[in-house]
C-alpha positions as CSV (number, residue, x, y, z in Angstrom):
1,M,-5.9,23.8,28.8
2,E,-4.0,25.1,25.9
3,F,-2.5,22.9,23.1
4,L,0.9,22.2,24.5
5,R,3.8,20.7,22.7
6,L,2.4,21.0,19.2
7,A,4.4,19.1,16.6
8,C,4.6,19.1,12.8
9,R,3.8,15.9,11.0
10,E,7.4,14.9,10.3
11,E,8.3,15.3,14.0
12,I,5.6,12.8,14.9
13,Y,7.1,10.2,12.5
14,K,10.6,10.8,13.7
15,T,10.1,11.3,17.4
16,Y,6.9,9.6,18.5
17,F,6.9,6.5,16.2
18,H,10.5,5.7,17.1
19,L,9.6,5.2,20.7
20,F,8.0,1.9,19.8
21,K,9.5,-1.4,18.6
22,P,8.1,-3.7,15.9
23,L,5.8,-6.3,17.3
24,G,7.8,-9.4,16.4
25,S,7.3,-12.0,13.6
26,K,5.7,-15.3,12.8
27,Q,5.7,-17.9,10.0
28,V,2.6,-18.1,7.8
29,S,1.5,-19.8,4.7
30,V,1.9,-17.6,1.6
31,F,-1.9,-17.8,1.2
32,E,-2.2,-16.0,4.6
33,A,0.5,-13.5,3.9
34,Y,-1.6,-10.9,2.1
35,K,-1.3,-7.4,3.6
36,H,1.4,-8.5,6.0
37,F,5.0,-7.1,5.9
38,A,8.0,-9.4,5.3
39,S,10.1,-9.6,8.5
40,K,13.3,-10.7,6.7
41,D,14.7,-10.7,3.2
42,V,13.4,-13.4,0.9
43,Y,15.8,-14.9,-1.7
44,A,15.0,-16.9,-4.9
45,T,15.4,-20.6,-4.3
46,E,15.6,-21.3,-8.1
47,N,15.9,-19.6,-11.5
48,I,12.8,-18.3,-13.3
49,P,12.6,-19.5,-15.9
50,Y,14.5,-22.7,-15.2
51,F,14.7,-23.4,-19.0
52,P,15.1,-21.2,-22.1
53,R,11.6,-20.4,-23.3
54,S,9.9,-18.5,-26.1
55,S,8.2,-15.2,-25.3
56,V,6.1,-15.3,-28.5
57,D,4.3,-17.7,-30.8
58,G,6.5,-18.3,-33.8
59,F,9.4,-20.4,-35.2
60,A,12.6,-21.4,-33.4
61,V,15.6,-20.6,-35.5
62,K,19.3,-20.0,-35.6
63,A,19.5,-16.2,-35.9
64,S,22.4,-16.5,-38.5
65,N,20.0,-18.4,-40.8
66,T,17.6,-15.4,-41.0
67,V,20.1,-12.7,-42.2
68,G,18.8,-10.7,-45.2
69,A,15.2,-12.0,-44.9
70,T,12.6,-9.6,-46.3
71,P,9.0,-10.0,-47.4
72,S,10.0,-9.8,-51.1
73,S,13.0,-12.1,-50.6
74,P,12.2,-14.5,-47.8
75,V,14.7,-17.0,-46.4
76,L,13.5,-20.6,-46.8
77,L,14.1,-23.0,-43.8
78,R,13.1,-26.7,-43.6
79,F,10.2,-27.3,-41.3
80,V,11.1,-30.1,-38.9
81,G,8.1,-30.2,-36.5
82,E,6.6,-28.5,-33.5
83,V,7.6,-28.1,-29.8
84,S,4.8,-29.3,-27.6
85,M,3.9,-27.3,-24.5
86,A,5.0,-28.6,-21.1
87,E,7.5,-30.9,-22.7
88,R,11.2,-30.8,-23.3
89,P,11.9,-30.9,-27.0
90,K,13.2,-34.1,-28.5
91,L,14.2,-32.4,-31.8
92,T,17.3,-30.4,-32.5
93,I,17.5,-27.4,-34.9
94,S,20.3,-27.7,-37.4
95,T,21.5,-25.2,-39.9
96,G,18.7,-24.4,-42.4
97,E,15.9,-25.8,-40.1
98,T,13.1,-24.4,-38.0
99,C,10.2,-25.7,-35.9
100,R,7.0,-24.2,-34.6
101,I,6.9,-23.1,-31.0
102,W,4.3,-21.4,-28.8
103,T,4.7,-18.8,-26.1
104,G,6.2,-20.4,-23.0
105,G,7.6,-23.3,-25.0
106,W,11.1,-24.8,-24.4
107,I,13.6,-23.6,-26.9
108,P,15.1,-26.7,-28.6
109,D,18.8,-27.3,-28.7
110,G,20.4,-25.6,-31.7
111,A,18.0,-22.7,-31.8
112,D,19.0,-19.3,-30.3
113,S,16.0,-17.1,-31.3
114,V,12.4,-17.1,-32.4
115,V,10.8,-15.5,-35.4
116,M,7.3,-14.2,-34.7
117,L,4.4,-16.1,-36.3
118,E,3.3,-13.1,-38.3
119,D,6.8,-12.8,-39.9
120,A,6.8,-16.3,-41.3
121,N,4.6,-18.7,-43.3
122,I,4.6,-22.5,-43.8
123,V,4.8,-23.4,-47.5
124,G,4.8,-27.2,-47.9
125,E,7.9,-28.6,-46.2
126,F,9.5,-25.2,-45.8
127,V,8.9,-22.0,-43.8
128,E,9.3,-18.6,-45.4
129,I,11.0,-16.2,-43.1
130,Y,10.2,-12.5,-43.9
131,S,12.2,-10.7,-41.2
132,P,15.7,-11.3,-39.7
133,C,16.1,-11.7,-35.9
134,A,19.0,-11.2,-33.6
135,T,20.5,-13.9,-31.3
136,G,18.4,-14.2,-28.2
137,E,15.4,-12.3,-29.7
138,N,12.0,-13.4,-28.3
139,V,13.8,-15.8,-25.9
140,L,13.8,-15.7,-22.1
141,Q,17.0,-17.3,-21.0
142,I,17.5,-19.2,-17.7
143,G,17.2,-16.8,-14.9
144,D,16.2,-13.8,-17.0
145,D,13.2,-13.1,-14.8
146,V,14.6,-14.2,-11.4
147,R,18.1,-15.4,-10.7
148,Q,18.6,-18.1,-8.0
149,G,19.9,-16.5,-4.9
150,G,18.7,-13.0,-5.9
151,L,16.7,-10.8,-3.5
152,V,13.0,-11.0,-4.4
153,I,11.3,-9.5,-1.4
154,S,13.0,-7.0,0.9
155,K,12.5,-7.0,4.7
156,G,9.6,-4.5,5.5
157,K,8.0,-4.8,2.1
158,E,4.2,-5.2,2.0
159,I,3.0,-8.6,0.7
160,R,0.6,-7.9,-2.1
161,A,-1.0,-10.2,-4.7
162,Q,2.2,-9.7,-6.8
163,E,4.5,-11.0,-4.1
164,I,2.2,-14.0,-3.4
165,G,2.4,-14.8,-7.1
166,M,6.3,-14.6,-7.0
167,L,6.5,-16.8,-3.9
168,N,4.3,-19.4,-5.5
169,A,6.3,-19.3,-8.7
170,L,9.4,-20.1,-6.7
171,G,7.6,-22.9,-4.8
172,I,8.0,-21.0,-1.5
173,Q,5.0,-22.0,0.6
174,E,5.8,-20.2,3.9
175,I,7.2,-16.8,4.7
176,E,8.2,-15.0,7.9
177,V,6.1,-11.9,8.4
178,A,5.6,-9.2,11.1
179,R,2.8,-9.7,13.5
180,K,-0.1,-7.5,12.9
181,P,-1.2,-5.2,15.8
182,R,-4.3,-5.6,17.8
183,V,-6.1,-2.2,17.9
184,L,-9.0,-0.9,19.9
185,I,-10.8,2.4,19.3
186,I,-12.7,3.8,22.2
187,P,-15.3,6.5,21.2
188,T,-16.1,9.1,23.8
189,G,-18.7,11.8,24.2
190,N,-21.9,12.5,26.1
191,E,-23.5,13.6,22.8
192,L,-23.0,10.2,21.2
193,V,-25.4,7.2,20.8
194,E,-24.8,4.0,19.0
195,P,-25.6,3.9,15.2
196,W,-28.5,1.6,15.7
197,Q,-30.1,3.9,18.2
198,V,-32.4,6.9,17.5
199,P,-30.7,10.2,18.5
200,E,-32.8,12.7,20.5
201,N,-32.3,16.0,22.3
202,G,-29.3,17.0,20.3
203,K,-27.4,13.7,20.4
204,I,-25.8,12.2,17.3
205,R,-24.8,8.7,16.1
206,E,-21.2,7.7,16.7
207,I,-19.4,7.0,13.4
208,N,-15.7,7.8,13.8
209,S,-14.9,4.4,15.3
210,F,-16.4,2.7,12.2
211,I,-14.5,4.9,9.8
212,V,-11.2,4.3,11.6
213,T,-11.8,0.5,12.0
214,F,-12.4,0.0,8.3
215,L,-9.5,2.2,7.2
216,I,-7.0,0.1,9.1
217,K,-8.5,-3.4,9.5
218,N,-6.6,-4.9,6.5
219,Y,-3.3,-4.2,8.4
220,C,-4.4,-5.3,11.8
221,E,-4.8,-8.7,13.5
222,V,-7.9,-7.2,15.0
223,A,-9.4,-3.7,14.8
224,E,-12.2,-3.5,17.2
225,R,-14.4,-0.8,18.8
226,H,-15.5,-0.3,22.3
227,P,-19.0,0.9,23.1
228,V,-19.4,4.6,23.5
229,V,-17.9,5.9,26.8
230,R,-19.3,9.1,28.3
231,D,-17.2,12.1,29.1
232,D,-16.0,11.0,32.5
233,Q,-12.4,10.8,33.5
234,K,-12.8,8.0,36.0
235,V,-14.9,5.9,33.7
236,L,-12.4,6.3,30.8
237,F,-9.5,5.4,33.2
238,E,-11.3,2.2,34.2
239,V,-12.0,1.3,30.5
240,I,-8.4,1.8,29.5
241,K,-7.2,-0.2,32.5
242,S,-9.5,-3.1,31.7
243,V,-8.5,-3.4,28.0
244,F,-4.8,-2.3,28.2
245,A,-3.2,-5.7,28.2
246,A,-5.2,-7.1,25.3
247,Y,-4.2,-4.6,22.6
248,D,-1.0,-3.2,21.0
249,L,-2.5,0.2,20.2
250,L,-5.3,2.2,21.8
251,L,-7.2,4.9,19.9
252,L,-9.5,7.4,21.6
253,S,-12.0,9.3,19.4
254,G,-13.3,12.6,20.8
255,G,-12.3,14.3,24.0
256,S,-9.0,15.4,22.6
257,S,-9.6,19.1,22.0
258,K,-9.1,21.8,24.6
259,G,-11.9,22.5,27.1
260,A,-14.1,20.0,28.8
261,G,-12.8,17.2,26.6
262,D,-9.4,17.3,28.3
263,F,-10.6,14.5,30.6
264,A,-9.1,12.0,28.1
265,V,-5.6,13.4,28.5
266,R,-6.0,13.5,32.3
267,A,-7.3,9.9,32.3
268,I,-4.1,8.8,30.6
269,E,-1.9,10.8,32.9
270,E,-3.4,8.9,35.9
271,F,-1.5,5.8,34.8
272,E,2.0,5.1,36.1
273,D,4.7,5.4,33.5
274,S,2.5,7.4,31.2
275,E,3.3,10.5,29.1
276,V,1.5,12.8,26.7
277,L,4.2,13.7,24.3
278,F,2.3,16.0,21.9
279,H,-1.0,17.6,22.5
280,G,-1.8,18.9,19.0
281,V,-0.3,18.9,15.6
282,R,0.3,21.7,13.0
283,V,-2.1,20.0,10.6
284,S,-5.5,21.1,9.5
285,P,-7.9,19.4,9.9
286,G,-6.6,17.3,12.8
287,K,-5.0,19.9,15.1
288,P,-6.4,18.4,18.3
289,T,-4.8,15.0,17.8
290,F,-2.7,14.0,20.8
291,F,0.1,11.4,21.1
292,A,0.7,9.6,24.3
293,K,2.1,6.3,25.7
294,I,1.5,4.2,28.8
295,K,4.6,2.1,29.5
296,E,5.7,1.0,26.0
297,K,2.3,1.1,24.4
298,P,1.1,3.9,22.0
299,I,-2.2,5.8,22.6
300,I,-3.5,8.3,20.0
301,G,-6.3,10.7,20.7
302,L,-8.3,11.5,17.6
303,P,-10.5,14.6,17.1
304,G,-14.3,14.2,17.3
305,H,-15.2,15.8,14.0
306,P,-15.3,13.2,11.2
307,G,-13.2,15.2,8.8
308,S,-10.5,15.8,11.4
309,C,-10.7,12.2,12.6
310,F,-10.3,10.8,9.1
311,V,-7.3,13.0,8.2
312,S,-5.6,12.2,11.5
313,N,-6.2,8.5,10.9
314,Y,-4.8,8.7,7.4
315,L,-1.7,10.7,8.4
316,F,-0.9,9.0,11.8
317,V,-2.8,5.9,12.8
318,L,-2.5,3.9,9.6
319,P,1.3,4.9,9.3
320,L,1.8,3.8,12.9
321,V,0.0,0.5,12.3
322,K,2.4,-0.1,9.4
323,Y,5.5,1.1,11.3
324,L,4.8,-1.4,14.1
325,Q,5.2,-4.1,11.5
326,G,8.6,-2.8,10.3
327,A,7.2,-1.4,7.0
328,L,9.8,0.1,4.7
329,E,7.2,2.6,3.5
330,F,4.7,3.8,6.1
331,V,4.4,7.6,5.4
332,P,1.6,8.6,3.0
333,S,3.0,9.4,-0.4
334,P,1.2,11.2,-3.3
335,S,-0.2,9.2,-6.1
336,G,0.9,12.0,-8.4
337,F,0.7,15.8,-9.1
338,I,-2.4,17.5,-10.5
339,K,-3.3,21.1,-11.4
340,A,-5.6,23.2,-9.2
341,G,-8.8,24.1,-11.1
342,T,-9.3,27.2,-9.0
343,D,-7.5,29.3,-6.3
344,I,-7.4,27.4,-3.0
345,P,-6.8,29.6,0.1
346,S,-4.8,28.5,3.1
347,K,-3.3,29.9,6.3
348,A,0.4,29.8,6.7
349,G,1.8,28.1,9.8
350,R,0.0,24.8,9.4
351,E,0.0,22.0,6.9
352,E,-3.4,21.8,5.3
353,W,-5.0,18.7,3.8
354,V,-7.9,19.7,1.6
355,R,-10.6,17.3,0.4
356,V,-10.9,17.6,-3.4
357,I,-12.8,16.2,-6.4
358,K,-10.8,15.1,-9.3
359,V,-12.2,16.1,-12.7
360,N,-10.1,15.0,-15.7
361,S,-6.7,16.6,-15.1
362,N,-7.8,19.2,-12.5
363,I,-9.0,19.2,-8.9
364,T,-11.6,21.3,-7.3
365,P,-11.6,21.8,-3.5
366,L,-14.6,20.7,-1.3
367,F,-14.6,23.6,1.2
368,S,-16.4,22.5,4.4
369,E,-16.1,22.3,8.1
370,S,-14.5,19.3,9.8
371,A,-17.9,18.1,10.9
372,I,-19.3,17.8,7.4
373,L,-19.4,14.1,6.5
374,S,-20.6,14.5,2.9
375,S,-17.3,16.1,1.8
376,L,-15.5,12.9,2.8
377,V,-18.0,10.8,0.8
378,N,-17.7,13.0,-2.3
379,A,-13.9,13.5,-2.2
380,S,-11.7,11.8,-4.8
381,G,-8.7,12.5,-2.6
382,L,-6.6,15.0,-0.6
383,I,-4.1,17.6,-1.6
384,R,-1.4,18.8,0.7
385,I,-0.6,22.5,1.1
386,P,2.7,23.0,2.9
387,E,2.6,25.1,6.1
388,N,4.8,27.8,4.6
389,K,2.4,28.5,1.7
390,E,-0.5,30.8,1.8
391,G,-2.8,29.0,-0.6
392,I,-2.5,27.5,-4.1
393,H,-3.1,29.4,-7.3
394,K,-5.2,28.2,-10.2
395,G,-3.1,26.1,-12.5
396,E,-0.5,25.4,-9.9
397,E,0.5,21.7,-9.5
398,V,-0.1,20.1,-6.1
399,E,0.5,16.8,-4.5
400,F,-2.6,14.5,-4.9
401,Y,-3.3,11.7,-2.5
402,E,-6.0,9.4,-3.9
403,L,-8.4,8.0,-1.4
């Protein structure tokens, strides 16, 4: 069987992904929201800060009282006390007065700015001011950080540690998030044994399902693996049938390339209301990846070689897992651009993802076959060579995707 209906990467995102709807939402504690995606916009319930506070250690002043201050000709202001932390000031700053204040302290009435500690010095009952300041300098006004009613988390945004901090700062203890998918990966192959078994007679340990599981598990409700299934169309059909209802996404590892392995595609086509939309992608490594559905459920067939399986998971499985949660950003994006330390050959007509080592400001390719596992372990990241380019020249800047 030839690779039919090959697609480019962008076509998979636009055509295949859009066949599936987000999985719904649920209310969770902010402490359980990490690595979820917000299912609706979140707005600030109050101002941050809710009082005017100092952003430095120093002296609260009226800015007009500091005009002309220099180290050689300081302005003298009467010292009237100190603002205690976590307390609303009882004192008021009048013309010609100042008080000590610490970072985060409440700006007392009458003051409109803060002179930094290193620009002043207490001398008896007075404070010498050595530098003028402008109105509002070193002061966070009410709502300067977050304005009540303002958008703080957009629908589809990933909830990271930063967002959890923001929610707690606002006193928000629950948030509505997208439900994470339940994912099962089914490894297939007569040549495979379980990792805890000793391989003999040309057999090898199965590893792809573990690589995939740990790459996606933070974004899944469950990411589980099935025991190895032998290359048998009927057996695979029965396995898929038995687990179909329990998962939102099924992944098959191995059995996706042309030849004897086509039993996986044929097993899927046995199901009513099934369709293999794309059997292959113009991506290297990863060309044998196929994209199918049974009813309204996605099924992706991953190549058997570890390198191909890894790249296909990075480019398609993890993005789909995020897409099913309504993620705003689900397509892999480069962490930056970096110069090639040597010429990197490539064949036009396919998008190539090359494993590389990053050394200072350059990258060096790890040329290897898709079956070579050590290149994945040693790689700092991937670079993308567009399908219309025949290689990268030494010194040319390329997209770098850190792993």
